[in-house]
N, C-alpha and C positions, 0 to 999 in steps of 0.2 A: 879572373876578370883584370885586364891589364889598363895601366893608366891612360892609355890611348883611347881605349873605348870609353872610360868615364868622362874624358875631355870632351868626347864628342856627344856624350849624353847631356853635360853640363850646355854644351854651346847649342843643342836643340831646345833645351829649355827656355834658355834666354834669348834665343831667336823667336820663338813664339810671342814672347814680350815685345820684343823690338820692333817686329814686323806690324803689331797692331798698333803701336805707336805712331809708326811711320806713316801708315795709311791714315790714321785721323788727322794726323800733319797735314797731309796731302788734301785731306778734304777741306782743313782750314784754309791751308795757302793757295790750294787751286779750287776755288769752288766750282768750275765749268768742267773739271776732269771726270773722269768714268768712275773713278774712285770716290769722288763726291757725290756723284749721282745716285750711287748704289748706297751709301750713308742715308742720303736725303729720303730714298724712297723706305727705307728701313725707319727711319724717324717718322714718316707721314704714315705708314701703316700701324706702328706702335701707339700713335696718339689719335689714330682715326676714330676709336670710339668717344674720346674727349672733345675732339672737334664736331662730331655729329651732335654730342650733348648740348654743345655751345650753341650750335644752329637751333636746335630744338627749344631751347631754354629763350634764345633771342625772339624766336617765333611764336612763342606762347604767350596769349593773354592772359597773364595771372590774375588781373583784376575781374576778368568777365567769369574766370573759373573760381573765384571767391576763395583761394587756398593761398597759405603763405608760401613765397618763391622759395625752393631749397637753395643752398649755397651754389653759388655761379662756378659752374665746371672749369677749371684750369688744367692747362697742359704745358711742359716746357716748350721753350722756343727752340728751333734748331741749335742755335749756337749752345744753349744752355743744355741740350740732349748730348752735345759733342762734348762738352765739360764733364758730364756725369760719366761718360764713356770712358774719358782720361782718367778720372777718379777711379772707376773700378779697375782700370789697367794698372794704375800706380799699386793699387793694393792687392794685385793678382799676385799669389804664390805658385810659380811654375812646379816648384817641387812637390808641394802638396796634391796638386792635380795630378801630376804623374804617379803618385804614390797612392791615390785613392779611387775610389770606385763607388757607384750607388748598388747596396745590396738590396734587389727587389725584394727578397723573401721578409727582411726585417725592417724594410723601410728605412735605412739609416746607411751611414757612410763606413765602408770598410776600408780598413787600411792594408795595403800590400806589403806585409813585412819581408816577403819572400823576394821581394825584387830585387834583382842583381846588385843595384845601386843604392837601396835603401840605407844600408849601414853605413855607405860613404857620405852621404848627404845628412844623416841624422845625429851623426855623431863629431866631436870637434877634430875631424881630420882635414888635411890638406885641401882635399876637394869640397869639402863644406866651405872652407873659408874663400876658396876661389868663388864658389856659387854666391856666397853671400855678398861678395866685393861687387861682383859684375851685377847682380840682381838690384842692389843698392844705388848703382850708378844710373841703370835703367830708370828706376823709380824717380831718382833726383832729376833727371832731365824730363820724365813725364810731367811731374809737379811743376817744373819750371816753364815747359811748354805751356801747359793748362793756365798757369798765371798770368803768362803774355796775352793768351787768347782772352781770358776773363776781363783783363783790362784794355782789352781792343788796342794791343800794341803789336801791329804785324810785323814790325823791323825785327824786334827782339824774338818774336815766335819764330820768325825764318832762320834767324842766326841761331838759335838754340838747337832747332831741327836739323839744321845742316850739320851742327858740331855732333848731334847723336849719330848720323848717318855716316858721319866720317870715322869715329871711335869704332863704330860697329859694322864696318861696311862688309866685312866678311860674312856676317850673318843676314845679309840681307840678298833678294834676288838679284840676278845678274845684271838686270835693267833696274836701276833705282826707282820706286814709286813715286820720287819727288819730281821727275822729269815726264812730261806727257810725251809720249811716242806713238808713231803709228800703231805698233802691236799692242797699243793698251786694251784693245780688244781680248786680250789673253790674259788681262792681269785679274787678281782675286775680284770677286764680288760683281765681275761683268758679265760673265757668261752663265747663261741657265742651266740648270741640270738636265734639260732636256737636251740643249745644243750640244753638250758635251757627250751625252749619251748617243747621240747622232754620229758623231766624229768616231766614237768609240765602235760603234757598229760597223761604219766604214771601214775602221781598222781591222776588225775581224773579218769581214768579206774578202779582204785582200791579202791579209797575212796568214790566217789560221786554217788549218786543215778542212777540206770541202764538207768532211761529216760533223766539223764542230761551229762551220759559220753561222748555222740559225741559232746556235744557243745562247750568246749574248743578247740578240733582239727578243727572243723569248723570256728569258729572265730578268731583264731589265724594265720589260713591260710593266710589271707591277711595282716595281720601285718607282717608275715615273707616276703612278697614281697620286702619290703624295707630295713628289718632289719636283713634277715636271717645270713650274715655273718659278722654281726657289732658285735664286743663284746658288751655284754649287758651292761658295763660299760659307754660306749660309745654313748647309745641310749639316746640322750636329747629331750626335751620338742619341740623344733623347729622343729626335724626331725618328731616327734610323730603328730604334728599340721599338717605339710604337708601331711603326709600319711592319716590321718583322712579327709582331704578334699577328696581325692581320694576314700576313702572308702564311704562316703557319696554320690557319683556320680556312684558308682559302680552298673553295669546293674543286673537285675534279668534274670534269664533264661541263663547262660552260658555254660551249660553243654556240649555243642558240640564243644565250644573251650577251650584251654588252660588258666589257669590263668594268667600266666605269659604274654600272649598276650592280654588279656582284659585290664589287669592292666596298662601295658604301653599304650593302646590306651584311657583309662580312662584319665590317667595322662595328655595326650595331647589334651582331649576334641573331640577325634576322633571317640570315641565309639558309636554303636547306641544301641536303647533298653530303657527301661524305667530304672530308678534308682531303687535300693531297696527302700522298704518304710522306712519312718523315725522310726518306731518302731523297723525294724529289723536292721538298721545302729546302733540304739543305744545298741545293746546288743554288738556289736563289742568294744565299748569303755569300757563297763563294763566289759567285759571279761578281756580287757588290763588291768584294774585296779586290777581284782583278780589275776592275773599273776603276776603283781610287787609285790603286798602285800604278795603272796606265795612266790617268789624269793628271797624278800627281808627280810620280817620279819620271816618267818616262816621257810625258809631254809637255809637264810643266805648266798645264792650263789652270793649274791650281796649287797652292801649299797647304791646303786644308783636306787632311785625310782623317776623318772621324773614328776610323776603325784600323788606323797604321798599327798600334800596339796590340800584341797579344791579349792584355788584359781587356782591351776595349773589345776586341773581337769576341772573346768568350762570352761577354755579355749577349750576345745573340744566341741564347740557351737552345740547344736541341732538347725540347721536351716531349718529342713524339706527339706533336698536338694536343698535349692536355692541359688545355688553356683552363685557367680558373674560373669557373661558371659564376655567373652574376644571380643574384636572389632577391627577395623581396625584403624591405625593412619590418622589423617586428613592429608592434603598434605603437609602443612607447618611442621609438625613434622617429616614426613616420609624424606622429602626433608633434614631437619635439620641433620637428622641421616646420611643419605645416602652420604652427602657432607663432613660431618665430617669424615667418613671412607675413603672417596675418598682421601681426605687431609692427610691421616694417613694410607697409606699402609703399613709402615714399622711394623704395629701390625697385628700380625695374627688373632686379634680379628675383625678388620675392615674386613677382607676378609671373615670372618665366617658370619659377620653380612650382608654384600653385597648378598653373595650366598642367604641367607634366603629373602632378600628384592625382588630379581629378578627372584627366583625360586620357592617361596614358600616352601621351604624344611623345615623339622623338626629341633631343635637344634641337635636332637641326629644324625640324618642323616648327617647333616653336619660335627660334630666333630668325626664321624667314617671314614670319607673319608681318602682313601688311594692314593698314587702317582698314582697305575694301576686303579683306578676308573675314572680317568679323561682319554677319550679314544677319538681317530679319527677315524670315521668311513671310512673303505678303499676304498668304493664304493663312498659315497657322499662327503668324507673330511670334514663333519659334526663334531665339537667338542662337546662331550655331556658328562653327569654325569652318571655314572653305578651306582645307587643308589641300592645295593644289601644287606644292613643289616637290611631292614625293618622288622617289626613284623608280618605282614601280606603278603600275595601274592600281593596283589593290591600295596603294599608300595613298591616293587620291581620293579625298572622301569629304563628307559632311558631318561634323561631329557637333550635336546639340551642347550649347555651353552650360556647364552645371550648376545649379541654383544657388549654391553656395559663392560660387565666383561671381556671379550677377549681383548677388546681395553685398560681396565686399565692393562693388563698383567699378568693375572691370570695363563694363560697356562706356561708361564715363570717362575712365582711364583712358580708352582707345582714343576719345573725340580730340586729345590735344595734339595728336601726331598728325603729320599731312601724309606719310608714307609708311616709312618702317615703324613697327611699334617697339621694337628692341634694336639698338644700335651697338649690339655685340654679336659675335657668332657663337655657334656650338662648342668650339674650343674654348671661349672665354668663359661660357657659362659653366663648362665642366670645370675650369680654373677656379670659378668662385666656389664651387661646391668643395672641391679638394683643398684649396688652401684658406678658404674664409670660413665657409657655413659648418665643413665637418668638425674642425678643429674646435670651432666656438661651442658647438652642441656636444662635444665629446662623442661623437659618432664613430665606431669603429670601422678600419677599412674591412674587415672580414667578418662574417657571420659565424655563429659558433660551429656551423658545419664546415668553416673554411671557404665558404662561397663570397665572392666579392659582392660589397656594398657600394653603389655608386647613385648618381642621379638617374640612372636607367633602372635601378630597383623600384621606382614608383610605377613603370611600365610594366614590370612581374607583379607588384602589388595590385594594379589595377585588373590586370586580367586574371587573378586568383579571386578578387571580390566578384567580378562578374562570372566566374564558375560557380563560387559559393551560392549566388543568386539564381542559380539554374539557367542561367542565358545558354543559348547553343552556340556553336562555333561560328555560325553566319553573323549572330549578334556581335560576338567580340572582335571578329573580323572588320566589321564594320565600322568599330569604334576606335579600335586600335591600329587598324590597318594592316595586319598581318596578310599573307598570301593565302590564296584560297585553294581548295583541292575540287576535283571536279563533283565531289558530293557534297560540297557546301554552294557550289554554284546557284542553288536556288534560293539562297538568301540574299542576293545583290540586291533586290529592290525593296529594301526594308524603308518604312516611312520614318520622318523625324520625330513623330510622335512616341513611336515605339522605342527609338533610339533614346530619346528623352529620359525615357521611365527608367532605362537601365543605367544611364549615365547617373540620374540622381541617386541610385541606390549605392554609388560609390560614396562610402563615409568612412572616417578615421574617428 
């Protein structure tokens, strides 16, 4: 490996850091620019839960409820959020990012000591000294820009930002992001993934051989399911890996159903049918790499290519559809989670988890519940959950609320809200389990047989308990919302009394 290659590598590392500082600087100095608009949308989306919590807090008559109000929900202002982003960039170490990757099997960070430049930057070489100097320079400018921003000193902020761009002008895009131009719609964070895909498909139809022209449209259609409305600059490797797991399990022969419906069912392991072949799945990840190379290196529609390096691309593992299956919690694990939630009912996450544990509901079904979905049948007075936002006909159902949930005060809890019961989505609920609940209660990621444990494991537990209680498949489908075969169609008209009996059989 010659010196020129190492210098190019170092410049690439520093360029990533410089460009992020300059984009943040543009958001601060040009608040009406498209770049600023993109950051503002990110801030708004990241703080939406806290904002909704504040609205619900202010709308709640705590005196009428006769309960002590919880702490007032806070969230960072847009200005403080930008400052925190600059803090993270200042602390960012590009060399560490380049030499490490996430080890899925061991849930740990793996260091790539075989990287061709690892020794050059990890030992006291001339290259390591050059990298440290350049990184220190960018870090110093980042901190000074942030200092001027926090002190509300726009003149000093602009002077420092201009000096940074002058020193590192060779590492910035040809059109400096400090100046707004008519071509700003081609800047980072301004084009949505779906818009760039549309341009890519046009390119394929005009430039590719006729027999290959349909491939990009077919292969990018699945990647669009998760990323369509995401700015292309915000698509990261972690999101791509999640979507890749779904693509590998996506079934063949789905012409009679919408792709959106099958995609959601595949994500929750509720889909039926054989997954696409290993060879066919591989074409989807190859197409994605071609797409990012075209968008980034050929068209300059973005400078973000999450799978540019071989190490990143290799994380899209070809495992021939051997996805780790999910299983139910054992009794102790389930009890620990349920007891924790019962003892922390002031947290909306606790109620969401309990609904899953006692009804076998999907994450998305719980988090989309509204106040009007909690209904009392006028004839039987049975309280039930009207699940009407399912992806299939069978997912839409009426499930009697478990007696244990009623005793805990869920009906009263719901009354404080005007519309949505939970101000977070299914992803945030999954994240709560993975990053807070699971570590707190020492729940392992894998069961003894190697199957994966997740919040979805409660769905498996409910189905298992219903089976042990002697319920037929029709009863199970009516409660958990699985698809029905023709032989089960006779069980579609099951009354609430019968369902209530079986729901209340579920105990831990």
